[in-house]
Each structure stands twice: as structure tokens, then as C-alpha cells.
C-alpha positions in Angstrom: 96.8 25.7 -8.9 95.2 22.4 -10.1 93.4 22.5 -13.4 90.2 20.4 -13.4 88.7 19.0 -16.5 84.9 19.2 -17.1 84.3 15.7 -16.0 86.4 16.3 -12.9 84.1 18.9 -11.4 82.7 16.6 -8.6 86.3 15.8 -7.7 87.2 19.5 -7.6 84.3 20.1 -5.1 85.5 17.4 -2.7 89.2 18.4 -2.9 88.2 22.1 -2.6 86.3 21.4 0.7 89.2 19.5 2.1 91.5 22.4 1.3 89.1 24.9 2.9 89.0 22.9 6.1 92.8 22.8 6.3 93.0 26.6 5.5 90.6 27.2 8.4 92.8 25.1 10.7 95.9 27.0 9.6 94.2 30.3 10.5 92.9 28.9 13.8 95.4 26.3 15.2 92.9 25.3 17.9 90.6 23.7 15.3 90.9 20.0 14.7 89.7 19.3 11.2 92.2 16.6 10.2 89.7 13.7 10.6 87.1 15.4 8.4 89.7 16.4 5.9 91.2 12.9 5.7 87.7 11.5 5.1 87.3 13.9 2.2 90.7 12.9 0.9 89.7 9.3 0.9 86.4 10.0 -0.9 88.3 12.1 -3.5 90.9 9.3 -4.0 88.1 6.7 -4.6 86.3 9.1 -7.0 89.5 9.8 -8.9 90.1 6.1 -9.4 86.5 5.5 -10.6 86.7 8.5 -13.0 89.9 7.3 -14.7 89.0 3.7 -14.7 86.1 4.3 -17.1 87.3 7.1 -19.4 85.6 7.2 -22.7 87.5 8.3 -25.9 86.4 11.9 -25.7 87.5 12.2 -22.0 90.8 10.6 -23.0 91.2 13.4 -25.5 90.7 16.0 -22.8 93.2 14.3 -20.5 95.8 14.1 -23.4 95.4 17.9 -23.9 95.6 18.7 -20.1 97.7 21.9 -19.7 99.5 20.4 -16.7 100.6 17.2 -18.5 104.4 16.9 -18.9 105.6 18.1 -22.3 108.7 17.3 -24.4 110.8 19.8 -22.6 109.9 18.3 -19.2 110.9 14.8 -20.4 114.2 16.0 -21.8 115.1 17.9 -18.6 114.2 15.0 -16.3 115.4 11.9 -18.3 118.3 13.1 -20.4 121.7 14.5 -19.3 124.2 16.5 -21.3 121.4 17.7 -23.6 122.9 19.9 -26.4 120.1 21.5 -28.5 120.6 21.6 -32.3 118.7 24.3 -34.1 117.6 25.2 -37.6 116.9 23.4 -40.9 119.9 25.0 -42.7 117.4 26.3 -45.2 114.9 28.7 -43.8 114.6 29.0 -40.1 114.5 27.3 -36.7 111.0 26.1 -35.8 110.5 26.3 -32.0 107.6 23.8 -32.2 110.2 21.1 -32.7 113.1 20.7 -30.2 115.9 18.2 -30.5 119.6 17.6 -29.9 122.2 15.2 -28.6 121.9 13.9 -25.1 122.5 10.9 -22.9 119.9 8.5 -21.5 121.8 7.0 -18.6 125.2 6.2 -20.2 123.7 5.8 -23.7 124.2 8.6 -26.3 120.9 9.4 -28.1 119.4 11.9 -30.5 116.2 13.1 -28.9 113.5 15.0 -31.0 110.1 16.1 -30.0 107.1 18.5 -30.3 107.0 21.1 -27.6 103.6 22.9 -26.9 104.7 25.3 -24.2 103.3 25.7 -20.7 102.0 29.2 -20.6 100.6 31.8 -23.0 104.0 33.2 -24.0 105.7 29.8 -24.6 102.6 28.4 -26.3 102.7 31.2 -28.8 106.5 30.8 -29.2 106.1 27.0 -29.7 103.0 27.5 -32.0 101.1 25.1 -29.7 103.3 22.2 -30.8 102.2 22.6 -34.5 105.4 22.3 -36.6 106.0 24.1 -39.9 108.1 22.6 -42.7 111.3 23.9 -41.2 110.5 21.9 -38.1 110.3 18.6 -40.0 113.4 19.5 -42.1 115.2 20.1 -38.8 114.1 16.7 -37.6 115.4 15.1 -40.9 118.8 16.8 -40.4 119.1 15.5 -36.8 118.1 12.0 -37.9 120.8 12.2 -40.6 123.4 13.1 -38.0 122.3 10.3 -35.7 122.5 7.8 -38.6 125.9 9.0 -39.6 127.3 8.6 -36.1 125.3 5.4 -35.3 123.3 7.1 -32.5 119.8 5.8 -31.5 116.9 8.2 -32.1 114.1 8.9 -29.5 111.1 10.9 -30.6 108.5 12.4 -28.2 105.2 13.1 -30.0 102.8 15.7 -28.8 101.0 17.7 -31.5 97.5 18.4 -32.7 99.0 18.1 -36.2 101.2 20.0 -38.6 100.6 23.8 -38.9 98.1 24.4 -41.7 99.0 28.1 -42.3 99.5 29.7 -45.7 103.2 30.2 -45.2 103.7 26.6 -44.2 101.9 25.4 -47.3 103.9 27.7 -49.5 107.2 26.3 -48.1 106.1 22.7 -48.8 104.4 21.3 -45.7 103.2 18.1 -47.2 106.6 17.4 -48.8 108.5 18.0 -45.6 106.2 15.6 -43.7 106.6 13.0 -46.3 110.4 13.4 -46.3 110.5 13.1 -42.5 108.4 9.9 -42.7 110.7 8.6 -45.4 113.8 9.4 -43.3 112.4 7.5 -40.4 112.2 4.4 -42.6 115.7 4.9 -44.0 117.9 5.3 -41.0 119.9 2.3 -39.9 119.8 3.1 -36.1 117.2 2.2 -33.5 114.2 4.5 -33.6 111.8 4.6 -30.6 108.8 6.9 -30.4 106.5 7.7 -27.5 103.1 9.5 -27.9 103.2 11.5 -24.7 100.0 13.6 -25.3 98.4 14.1 -28.7 99.5 12.3 -31.8 97.7 14.2 -34.6 97.7 13.3 -38.3 100.8 13.2 -40.5 102.5 15.7 -38.2 102.8 12.8 -35.7 103.5 10.0 -38.2 106.5 12.0 -39.4 108.1 11.4 -36.0 106.5 8.1 -35.1 107.4 5.8 -38.1 109.6 4.0 -35.6 110.9 0.5 -34.8 108.8 0.6 -31.6 105.9 3.0 -30.8 104.6 3.4 -27.3 101.7 5.5 -26.0 101.0 6.8 -22.5 97.8 5.2 -21.2 95.7 8.4 -21.7 97.3 9.8 -24.8 95.6 9.8 -28.2 96.8 9.0 -31.8 94.7 9.6 -34.8 94.5 10.7 -38.4 92.5 13.8 -37.5 91.2 15.5 -34.4 87.7 14.5 -33.2 86.5 18.1 -33.8 87.9 18.1 -37.4 86.4 14.7 -38.1 83.0 15.8 -36.8 83.2 19.0 -39.0 83.8 16.9 -42.1 81.5 14.0 -41.5 78.5 15.7 -39.8 79.2 19.4 -40.5 79.0 19.9 -36.8 82.1 20.1 -34.5 79.9 19.5 -31.5 79.7 15.8 -32.5 83.3 15.4 -31.4 82.3 12.7 -28.9 80.9 10.5 -31.6 83.9 11.2 -33.7 86.3 10.3 -30.9 84.6 7.0 -30.5 84.7 6.2 -34.2 88.3 7.2 -34.7 89.7 4.4 -32.4 92.3 6.9 -31.1 92.9 5.5 -27.6 96.1 3.6 -26.7 93.9 0.6 -25.9 92.2 0.5 -29.3 95.5 1.1 -31.1 97.2 -1.7 -29.2 94.5 -4.1 -30.2 94.8 -3.0 -33.8 98.6 -3.5 -33.8 99.4 0.1 -34.5 101.5 0.6 -31.3 103.7 -1.8 -29.4 103.2 -0.8 -25.8 100.9 1.0 -23.5 102.8 2.9 -20.8 100.7 3.1 -17.6 100.1 6.5 -16.0 99.7 7.4 -12.3 96.2 7.4 -11.0 94.5 10.5 -12.3 96.8 10.9 -15.3 100.4 12.0 -15.9 99.5 15.5 -14.8 98.8 14.4 -11.2 102.3 12.8 -10.7 104.6 14.1 -13.4 107.7 12.6 -11.8 106.4 9.1 -11.8 105.0 9.4 -15.3 108.3 10.7 -16.7 110.3 8.0 -15.0 108.0 5.3 -16.4 108.5 6.6 -19.9 112.2 6.6 -19.4 112.1 2.9 -18.4 110.1 2.0 -21.5 112.5 3.8 -23.8 115.5 2.2 -22.2 113.9 -1.3 -22.5 113.1 -0.8 -26.2 116.7 0.4 -26.9 118.3 -2.5 -25.0 116.6 -4.9 -27.4 116.9 -2.9 -30.6 120.6 -2.2 -30.2 121.3 -5.9 -30.6 120.1 -5.7 -34.2 122.2 -4.9 -37.3 121.5 -1.8 -39.4 119.8 -3.9 -42.2 117.7 -5.7 -39.6 116.5 -2.5 -38.1 115.5 -1.1 -41.4 113.8 -4.3 -42.4 112.0 -4.5 -39.0 110.7 -1.0 -39.4 109.4 -1.5 -42.9 107.8 -4.8 -42.2 106.1 -3.4 -39.1 104.3 -0.7 -41.1 103.6 -2.8 -44.2 101.8 -5.4 -42.0 100.0 -2.8 -39.9 96.2 -3.4 -39.7 96.4 -7.2 -40.3 95.9 -7.8 -36.6 92.8 -5.7 -36.5 91.4 -7.2 -39.7 92.0 -10.7 -38.4 90.0 -9.8 -35.2 
């Protein structure tokens, strides 16, 4: 079943009418409705293109959170072979909001780490909606250490509203764990590539995305806080999330202009949720391209490249 976003309601009506006509034809084979249905298909395709050509920041937030959008687990299953999951932080527990392990991208061994939101009620609860606890970040640190020790590139897939703000997480050192993960990203001497595949929220995203190269899918978002949270703080009104989304400059297009990210990965018409296979394949090509170039650099050059990238961040935007 297709999930339609609020601004896609006119599209839902047209596609629904086309499906109704075809259902009637299946029930009564003598009916010839293909011409009318094809006309509706054409109208829907044009409307879909128009809707996604002019997405404002708030609509991009909605697309980035679409329940049918491919998640970390989908990318791992489709892009990587010989995936061997590694669990636990060797201190407290295994956080299911963070998944990772050794795998191969083509013939290249990699360590892949990412946030997983889940795809239905049961898995979303199990994965805590992609909001990692301290043990999730400490697991990521452990996996990055392994990758560094064995000279294996690291690929991170970011899709989180932010780190989990619960009482237990704070008691176990959430802020410290995020800071340590960010520090570890800066320390490792292997290529580190990050892709924002959906939401990149707050320090919970930065802890995985302090990379040599950062890419974003065309309709993903990356910001210091959610639009709802920002609106609640600035205007004491979460309903002003549209104004907040505009002010946060959280779209891939804004962040590319500001020099925060290195590449925008195009999505199929209508978003990654409409053609998951193509979207996943495009992400795989971008990761492979980044790694091809980064693997030619020495360990010292990779660390220097990463540090300089983040120390100079914002200069491009200020100059503009």
C-alpha cells in the first residue's frame, strides 16, 4: 500500500482513480479502460514531477521521514555482501538502533555502521525509532577501532531524529558517548565516508558523519535540531515548524552551498520511496566513487583531510 504525504493528496486521488478503473476492468474483462487509465497515469506523472521539483524545506522534512523510504538495513542487504554483524559495546548492552559489521562493497572490505529506524511498529520499537543510546555510540567506536586496526574503510549511513534523550541514556553518559564517537571519527587513519539517507538530527548524526566525505540524498535533511524542536524553543509553538525548517537551512541544497556536505545524491522522481532499488544503487555508486579516491591517500593525509574539512566548514557560506 502506498503511503501518501499530506501534500501528495491530489496525486493520491488521481492514482486512486486509475487503480479503480483497472480494478473494474479486472472484474469485467469486456471493459476497455486502458486509454482512460493511461491518461490518468500521465497526469499523475506530470503532477509528481511538479510536486517534487518545488519542495520547500518542510516538505523535504516530510519526505525524509517517509515510512517507505529505504533504511540502513535495506542498504546493507542490497549493497553489501558477506555482511557479518558485530554487536554490543563490551560495557553495557547492544543498542539495536545502531547496526554495523564487516562486509564487502563489491570486492572491497568495509566496516559499515548506521542508524536503523525499523519498518513496522514492532521493529520501530525494537530499534527505538533510530534514536541511539550511549551503548550505540560506544559500539560504533568499537567498530571504528577495529576498522582502523585492520586498515578497513568505514561507511556510515545516517538516519536518526537525534540521540535518545531518555533518563537512562543521560545517566550512562549520552553526551560523552557522542563526543567520543565524534572524536573517534577524527582520529582513525582509514577512509571514512558518510551518507545522510533520511534524517540527520543533531549530535546523534554528527557522531557518525564527521567523515572525509559526506553525501546527502536529494530529499534528506541534516540539522542541529528538528524543526519542531526549534520552533518550540524559539517561538514556544511547535506549529511554527515550517518557519523553523526554512531558517535551519537543513536541505541538501542549502548545505551544499554552505560547504557542509560534499555531494548531493539524486533521487528517483517522487523520492527514494518510489523507486527504492534505483535510490540504493545510486548511493552505492557514490560510496564507491568516494572510496576509490580516498584509498589513494596515506593515513596521515586522511586524518589531516578530515580535520581541515571541519575546521574550515562555514567559510564558503560566510564568503557568499
